[in-house]
C-alpha positions in Angstrom: 46.1 -7.5 19.1 44.3 -5.3 21.7 41.6 -7.1 23.8 38.0 -6.2 22.8 35.6 -4.8 25.5 32.6 -7.1 25.9 30.3 -4.4 24.7 32.3 -4.1 21.4 32.2 -8.0 21.0 28.5 -8.0 21.7 27.9 -5.3 18.9 30.2 -7.1 16.5 28.7 -10.6 17.0 25.0 -9.8 17.9 24.3 -6.8 15.7 20.8 -5.1 16.2 17.8 -6.7 14.4 17.6 -4.7 10.9 13.9 -4.9 11.0 11.0 -5.2 13.5 7.5 -6.5 12.9 4.1 -6.5 14.5 1.7 -9.5 15.0 0.4 -9.3 11.4 4.0 -9.3 10.0 4.0 -5.6 9.1 7.2 -3.7 9.1 7.3 -1.6 12.3 10.9 -0.5 12.3 14.1 -0.6 10.3 17.7 0.4 11.1 18.7 4.0 10.4 15.1 5.2 9.9 14.5 8.2 12.1 11.2 10.1 12.6 10.9 13.4 11.2 8.4 16.4 11.4 5.4 15.5 9.7 4.3 17.9 6.9 1.5 20.4 7.4 -1.4 19.4 5.0 -2.8 21.9 2.8 -4.6 21.9 -0.7 -1.6 20.6 -2.5 -0.9 17.6 -0.1 -2.0 14.2 -0.9 -2.5 11.5 1.8 -2.6 7.9 0.2 -4.0 5.1 2.5 -2.7 2.1 0.7 -4.5 -1.4 1.5 -4.1 -4.8 0.1 -1.9 -7.7 0.0 1.7 -8.5 -0.9 1.8 -6.5 -4.2 0.7 -3.5 -2.4 3.3 -4.1 0.3 6.9 -4.5 0.3 7.4 -7.5 -1.8 8.6 -6.0 -5.2 11.9 -6.7 -6.6 13.1 -2.9 -6.8 13.6 -0.6 -3.8 12.7 3.1 -4.3 13.5 6.3 -2.4 12.0 9.9 -2.3 13.8 12.1 -4.7 12.2 15.1 -3.1 13.3 14.8 0.3 10.6 15.2 3.1 8.1 16.4 0.6 7.2 12.6 0.3 6.9 10.8 3.7 5.9 7.6 5.2 3.4 7.8 8.0 3.3 5.0 10.5 1.9 4.9 14.1 1.8 8.7 14.7 5.2 9.2 13.2 6.6 10.6 9.7 9.7 9.0 8.1 11.6 9.8 4.9 9.9 7.6 2.2 12.1 4.8 1.2 11.6 1.1 0.5 10.5 -0.9 2.5 7.7 1.3 3.9 6.7 0.9 7.5 3.2 -0.3 7.8 3.1 -3.2 5.4 4.6 -6.6 5.3 7.8 -7.5 3.5 11.2 -6.1 3.5 12.0 -5.5 -0.1 10.7 -3.0 -2.7 7.6 -1.2 -3.5 6.4 1.1 -6.1 4.2 3.7 -4.1 7.4 6.0 -3.3 8.2 6.0 -7.3 4.7 7.0 -7.9 4.8 9.7 -5.5 8.2 10.9 -7.0 6.3 11.1 -10.4 3.3 13.0 -9.1 5.5 15.6 -7.4 7.8 16.0 -10.3 4.6 16.6 -12.4 3.4 19.2 -10.3 0.1 17.2 -9.4 1.0 17.5 -5.6 3.4 19.5 -3.7 3.6 17.0 -0.8 2.7 13.4 -0.4 2.1 11.2 2.7 1.9 7.5 2.2 0.1 5.5 4.8 0.9 1.8 4.0 -1.6 -0.9 5.6 -0.9 -3.9 3.4 -0.6 -7.5 4.5 0.7 -10.2 2.1 -1.4 -13.2 1.4 -4.6 -11.9 2.6 -8.3 -12.5 1.6 -10.7 -9.7 1.4 -12.5 -11.3 4.1 -10.0 -10.5 6.5 -10.3 -6.7 5.7 -14.1 -6.8 6.1 -16.1 -5.7 9.2 -15.7 -9.2 10.8 -12.2 -9.7 9.8 -9.1 -9.7 12.0 -7.3 -6.9 10.0 -10.3 -4.6 10.3 -9.3 -3.3 13.9 -5.7 -2.7 12.6 -7.2 -0.7 9.5 -9.4 1.4 11.9 -6.3 2.2 14.1 -4.2 3.2 11.1 -7.1 5.6 10.2 -7.5 6.8 13.7 -3.8 7.6 14.0 -4.1 9.7 10.6 -6.8 11.7 12.1 -4.9 12.2 15.5 -2.0 13.6 13.5 -4.5 16.2 11.7 -4.4 14.7 8.4 -7.3 13.8 6.0 -7.0 10.9 3.7 -7.3 12.1 0.0 -7.0 8.8 -1.8 -7.5 5.1 -0.7 -5.7 2.8 -3.0 -7.0 -0.7 -2.9 -4.7 -3.5 -4.6 -5.8 -7.0 -3.4 -7.3 -10.1 -5.1 -4.7 -12.9 -5.9 -5.5 -14.8 -2.8 -9.3 -14.9 -3.5 -8.8 -15.9 -7.0 -6.7 -18.7 -5.9 -9.1 -20.1 -3.5 -12.0 -19.7 -5.7 -14.2 -17.1 -3.9 -17.4 -16.4 -5.5 -17.8 -13.2 -7.4 -20.9 -12.1 -5.1 -18.8 -12.9 -2.0 -16.1 -10.6 -3.2 -18.4 -7.8 -3.7 -20.1 -8.3 -0.3 -16.8 -8.2 1.4 -15.7 -5.3 -0.3 -19.0 -3.3 0.6 -18.0 -4.2 4.2 -14.5 -2.7 3.7 -16.2 0.5 2.2 -18.5 0.6 5.3 -15.4 0.7 7.6 -13.8 3.5 5.8 -17.1 5.4 5.6 -17.8 4.7 9.2 -14.5 6.2 10.3 -15.1 9.3 8.1 -13.1 8.6 5.2 -15.0 10.0 2.4 -12.1 10.0 -0.2 -12.4 8.2 -3.4 -11.3 4.6 -3.4 -9.3 3.3 -6.2 -10.1 -0.4 -6.6 -7.6 -2.4 -8.9 -8.1 -5.5 -10.9 -5.4 -7.7 -9.7 -5.8 -11.5 -9.7 -2.9 -12.9 -11.5 -0.5 -14.9 -9.6 0.9 -18.2 -11.3 2.5 -19.5 -8.0 -0.9 -20.3 -6.7 -2.4 -21.6 -10.0 -3.3 -20.9 -13.6 -4.6 -17.7 -14.7 -7.8 -17.0 -16.4 -8.6 -13.3 -17.7 -12.3 -13.4 -16.9 -12.1 -15.1 -13.6 -14.8 -14.3 -10.7 -12.6 -12.0 -8.7 -11.5 -10.0 -11.8 -15.2 -9.6 -12.9 -16.1 -8.7 -9.4 -13.3 -6.0 -9.2 -14.2 -4.6 -12.5 -17.8 -4.0 -11.2 -17.0 -2.4 -7.9 -17.5 1.1 -9.2 -21.2 0.4 -9.2 -21.1 -0.1 -5.5 -21.2 3.6 -4.7 -20.1 6.8 -6.5 -17.0 7.2 -4.3 -15.3 4.1 -5.9 -13.1 4.7 -9.0 -11.2 2.3 -11.4 -7.6 1.5 -10.0 -5.1 -0.1 -12.4 -5.3 -3.4 -13.9 -2.1 -5.1 -13.0 -3.1 -8.3 -14.8 -2.9 -6.5 -17.9 -0.1 -4.1 -17.3 2.5 -6.8 -16.1 4.0 -9.1 -18.6 6.3 -12.3 -17.7 9.6 -10.5 -17.1 7.5 -7.9 -14.7 7.1 -10.7 -12.1 10.2 -12.3 -10.7 8.3 -15.4 -9.5 5.3 -15.4 -11.6 3.4 -13.4 -9.0 5.4 -10.5 -7.4 6.6 -7.4 -9.2 10.2 -7.3 -10.5 12.3 -4.2 -11.3 10.6 -3.6 -14.5 7.3 -4.3 -12.9 7.9 -1.8 -10.3 8.5 0.8 -12.8 5.2 -0.1 -14.8 3.1 0.0 -11.7 4.6 3.4 -10.4 3.9 4.9 -13.8 0.3 3.5 -14.1 -0.6 4.7 -10.7 0.9 8.2 -11.3 -0.8 8.6 -14.5 -4.2 7.6 -13.0 -3.7 9.7 -9.9 -2.6 12.5 -11.9 -5.2 12.5 -14.2 -8.1 14.1 -11.9 -7.8 17.7 -11.9 -9.7 18.2 -8.7 -8.3 17.2 -5.2 -10.6 14.2 -4.3 -13.0 14.4 -1.2 -11.2 14.0 2.1 -11.9 12.4 5.5 -13.2 14.0 8.5 
């Protein structure tokens, strides 16, 4: 057998890390993910800011990929990448449903191009996203990067609540933290509609009650200001087989979530208000 060079042995037995992460656990890099030119935003281009916890991140049971090439991209830290699970900018290294929702929206003709801007951190309380929370500076930095690239956010997709339901947060406290979160967005010049989901079910953390305080708070968020619209209700959409561990979405759950978001976001004929 021919001797191996040391560099060859190093590569064989010490392969490069497949993923890299930041201090919040968000995915910042993955092997074989090369930056590409960002699309030019026009009236047929949607820019989705995706915020929430694990079920808004890369913790799903099915990976997806753009079926329309660079018409659907993942924007992170000033660069664009071909959209595919897991998305840079959120925690987790598994699947997600945003890319598939984007596939359906492009297929339907609702949008020509879609830019996905993930900023989801698993296990987070809404308090961490409010003005005094530790994730607020990260969120503001993500929005600043969008502006620096010349993009305008057209939709804010909020999918969070399981943690606060588990810890027993009061309904009024959830609404207060959400107002603070909204204030951060508006203060950054993001005037796009905020789609607020009802999502509280996670059997890993305890029993589920349909009319729990967090679900009630989420259902009433549209009353805070006119720019808040109902998101999806994952508590109702997802059945037992749609969560692989009683909490996170399975392959069938990924399909249901993607379809629900695509139908919702495709139902408005106008392109929603944009950021600065």
